[in-house]
ZADO-1210 file (C-alpha; in nm, 4 decimals, padded with zeros to 6 digits):
<atoms>
<atom x="04.9497" y="20.1929" z="03.8321" code="UNK" pos="1"/>
<atom x="04.7758" y="20.2804" z="03.5062" code="UNK" pos="2"/>
<atom x="04.9299" y="20.1176" z="03.2008" code="UNK" pos="3"/>
<atom x="04.8418" y="20.2661" z="02.8638" code="UNK" pos="4"/>
<atom x="04.9364" y="20.0474" z="02.5688" code="UNK" pos="5"/>
<atom x="04.9141" y="20.2386" z="02.2410" code="UNK" pos="6"/>
<atom x="04.8782" y="20.0107" z="01.9396" code="UNK" pos="7"/>
<atom x="05.0599" y="20.1203" z="01.6238" code="UNK" pos="8"/>
<atom x="05.0843" y="19.9404" z="01.2899" code="UNK" pos="9"/>
<atom x="05.4045" y="19.8854" z="01.0908" code="UNK" pos="10"/>
<atom x="05.3463" y="20.2153" z="00.9053" code="UNK" pos="11"/>
<atom x="05.3327" y="20.4092" z="01.2340" code="UNK" pos="12"/>
<atom x="04.9547" y="20.4604" z="01.2293" code="UNK" pos="13"/>
<atom x="04.7543" y="20.4413" z="01.5492" code="UNK" pos="14"/>
<atom x="04.5293" y="20.1330" z="01.5565" code="UNK" pos="15"/>
<atom x="04.3936" y="20.1689" z="01.9087" code="UNK" pos="16"/>
<atom x="04.4852" y="20.1644" z="02.2750" code="UNK" pos="17"/>
<atom x="04.4347" y="19.9667" z="02.5933" code="UNK" pos="18"/>
<atom x="04.4223" y="20.1150" z="02.9437" code="UNK" pos="19"/>
<atom x="04.4536" y="19.8973" z="03.2547" code="UNK" pos="20"/>
<atom x="04.4685" y="19.9630" z="03.6252" code="UNK" pos="21"/>
<atom x="04.4249" y="20.2449" z="03.8720" code="UNK" pos="22"/>
<atom x="04.6772" y="20.5123" z="03.9605" code="UNK" pos="23"/>
<atom x="04.6384" y="20.4925" z="04.3367" code="UNK" pos="24"/>
<atom x="04.7132" y="20.8659" z="04.3646" code="UNK" pos="25"/>
<atom x="04.4103" y="20.9224" z="04.5901" code="UNK" pos="26"/>
<atom x="04.1061" y="20.7283" z="04.7136" code="UNK" pos="27"/>
<atom x="03.8515" y="20.6116" z="04.4571" code="UNK" pos="28"/>
<atom x="03.6387" y="20.9031" z="04.3439" code="UNK" pos="29"/>
<atom x="03.9121" y="21.1533" z="04.4302" code="UNK" pos="30"/>
<atom x="04.1968" y="21.0306" z="04.2083" code="UNK" pos="31"/>
<atom x="04.2771" y="21.3069" z="03.9594" code="UNK" pos="32"/>
<atom x="04.5191" y="21.0874" z="03.7644" code="UNK" pos="33"/>
<atom x="04.2544" y="20.8215" z="03.7006" code="UNK" pos="34"/>
<atom x="04.0010" y="21.0922" z="03.6197" code="UNK" pos="35"/>
<atom x="04.2333" y="21.2601" z="03.3695" code="UNK" pos="36"/>
<atom x="04.3119" y="20.9356" z="03.1879" code="UNK" pos="37"/>
<atom x="03.9442" y="20.8365" z="03.1854" code="UNK" pos="38"/>
<atom x="03.8308" y="21.1690" z="03.0436" code="UNK" pos="39"/>
<atom x="04.1002" y="21.1740" z="02.7760" code="UNK" pos="40"/>
<atom x="04.0407" y="20.8182" z="02.6564" code="UNK" pos="41"/>
<atom x="03.6604" y="20.8195" z="02.6748" code="UNK" pos="42"/>
<atom x="03.6387" y="21.1574" z="02.5031" code="UNK" pos="43"/>
<atom x="03.8631" y="21.0318" z="02.2234" code="UNK" pos="44"/>
<atom x="03.6327" y="20.7354" z="02.1633" code="UNK" pos="45"/>
<atom x="03.3247" y="20.9598" z="02.1733" code="UNK" pos="46"/>
<atom x="03.4847" y="21.2103" z="01.9353" code="UNK" pos="47"/>
<atom x="03.5873" y="20.9419" z="01.6848" code="UNK" pos="48"/>
<atom x="03.2333" y="20.8022" z="01.6909" code="UNK" pos="49"/>
<atom x="03.0750" y="21.1472" z="01.6562" code="UNK" pos="50"/>
<atom x="03.3058" y="21.3272" z="01.4148" code="UNK" pos="51"/>
<atom x="03.4306" y="21.0485" z="01.1858" code="UNK" pos="52"/>
<atom x="03.2928" y="20.7586" z="00.9895" code="UNK" pos="53"/>
<atom x="03.5789" y="20.5319" z="01.1001" code="UNK" pos="54"/>
<atom x="03.5081" y="20.1800" z="01.2199" code="UNK" pos="55"/>
<atom x="03.5764" y="20.1729" z="01.5956" code="UNK" pos="56"/>
<atom x="03.5177" y="19.9099" z="01.8599" code="UNK" pos="57"/>
<atom x="03.5720" y="19.9342" z="02.2322" code="UNK" pos="58"/>
<atom x="03.5011" y="19.7635" z="02.5608" code="UNK" pos="59"/>
<atom x="03.5204" y="19.8866" z="02.9169" code="UNK" pos="60"/>
<atom x="03.5150" y="19.7476" z="03.2666" code="UNK" pos="61"/>
<atom x="03.6371" y="19.8695" z="03.6046" code="UNK" pos="62"/>
<atom x="03.9982" y="19.9722" z="03.5538" code="UNK" pos="63"/>
<atom x="03.9989" y="19.8635" z="03.1896" code="UNK" pos="64"/>
<atom x="03.9297" y="20.0266" z="02.8532" code="UNK" pos="65"/>
<atom x="04.0210" y="19.8879" z="02.5126" code="UNK" pos="66"/>
<atom x="03.9707" y="20.0659" z="02.1815" code="UNK" pos="67"/>
<atom x="04.0446" y="19.9389" z="01.8315" code="UNK" pos="68"/>
<atom x="04.0291" y="20.0972" z="01.4865" code="UNK" pos="69"/>
<atom x="04.0412" y="19.7921" z="01.2583" code="UNK" pos="70"/>
<atom x="03.9771" y="19.9675" z="00.9247" code="UNK" pos="71"/>
<atom x="04.1084" y="20.2769" z="00.7558" code="UNK" pos="72"/>
<atom x="04.1958" y="20.5585" z="00.9942" code="UNK" pos="73"/>
<atom x="04.0844" y="20.9007" z="00.8711" code="UNK" pos="74"/>
<atom x="04.2799" y="21.2224" z="00.9096" code="UNK" pos="75"/>
<atom x="04.0244" y="21.3299" z="01.1693" code="UNK" pos="76"/>
<atom x="04.0887" y="21.0199" z="01.3812" code="UNK" pos="77"/>
<atom x="04.4643" y="21.0660" z="01.3441" code="UNK" pos="78"/>
<atom x="04.4275" y="21.4176" z="01.4822" code="UNK" pos="79"/>
<atom x="04.2082" y="21.2979" z="01.7704" code="UNK" pos="80"/>
<atom x="04.4533" y="21.0194" z="01.8569" code="UNK" pos="81"/>
<atom x="04.7460" y="21.2633" z="01.8418" code="UNK" pos="82"/>
<atom x="04.5543" y="21.4888" z="02.0817" code="UNK" pos="83"/>
<atom x="04.4934" y="21.1891" z="02.3097" code="UNK" pos="84"/>
<atom x="04.8644" y="21.1128" z="02.3151" code="UNK" pos="85"/>
<atom x="04.9501" y="21.4764" z="02.3904" code="UNK" pos="86"/>
<atom x="04.7133" y="21.4694" z="02.6873" code="UNK" pos="87"/>
<atom x="04.8315" y="21.1320" z="02.8180" code="UNK" pos="88"/>
<atom x="05.1975" y="21.2315" z="02.7872" code="UNK" pos="89"/>
<atom x="05.1208" y="21.5521" z="02.9781" code="UNK" pos="90"/>
<atom x="04.9565" y="21.3514" z="03.2582" code="UNK" pos="91"/>
<atom x="05.2526" y="21.1136" z="03.2619" code="UNK" pos="92"/>
<atom x="05.4982" y="21.4042" z="03.2795" code="UNK" pos="93"/>
<atom x="05.3118" y="21.5694" z="03.5670" code="UNK" pos="94"/>
<atom x="05.2137" y="21.2560" z="03.7632" code="UNK" pos="95"/>
<atom x="05.4648" y="20.9853" z="03.6711" code="UNK" pos="96"/>
<atom x="05.5237" y="20.8980" z="04.0384" code="UNK" pos="97"/>
<atom x="05.3744" y="20.9826" z="04.3744" code="UNK" pos="98"/>
<atom x="05.5623" y="21.1335" z="04.6688" code="UNK" pos="99"/>
<atom x="05.6833" y="20.7864" z="04.7713" code="UNK" pos="100"/>
<atom x="05.8248" y="20.7164" z="04.4248" code="UNK" pos="101"/>
<atom x="05.5521" y="20.4706" z="04.3218" code="UNK" pos="102"/>
<atom x="05.4870" y="20.4828" z="03.9484" code="UNK" pos="103"/>
<atom x="05.1335" y="20.6050" z="03.8731" code="UNK" pos="104"/>
<atom x="05.1173" y="20.5869" z="03.4936" code="UNK" pos="105"/>
<atom x="05.3192" y="20.4227" z="03.2190" code="UNK" pos="106"/>
<atom x="05.2671" y="20.4680" z="02.8440" code="UNK" pos="107"/>
<atom x="05.3912" y="20.1906" z="02.6165" code="UNK" pos="108"/>
<atom x="05.3649" y="20.1289" z="02.2445" code="UNK" pos="109"/>
<atom x="05.2952" y="19.7958" z="02.0789" code="UNK" pos="110"/>
<atom x="05.3222" y="19.7180" z="01.7098" code="UNK" pos="111"/>
<atom x="05.0190" y="19.5319" z="01.5800" code="UNK" pos="112"/>
</atoms>
């Protein structure tokens, strides 16, 4: 299962996200759920780096991606993070479980 932990501060602002695991929807290299989550999260990081001046840090490994915005979060980054959430929630709605009822993706929030 993929677990997405969205980090939000006490004022409700996005501060980052952490993605762990694999969906197990299909064999490695064919898993559209993993591919969708990877594209959404990696593109968000790339877009924040390219289109904003916000401070962003991230690390990645097999089945793991962590992103943090430790400083001020611009309106542009807010929009990009809202778009990320829209995409992730759409994936979760469409692929929450497989045909056997195994959960494939779970989105959680954590106050930081």
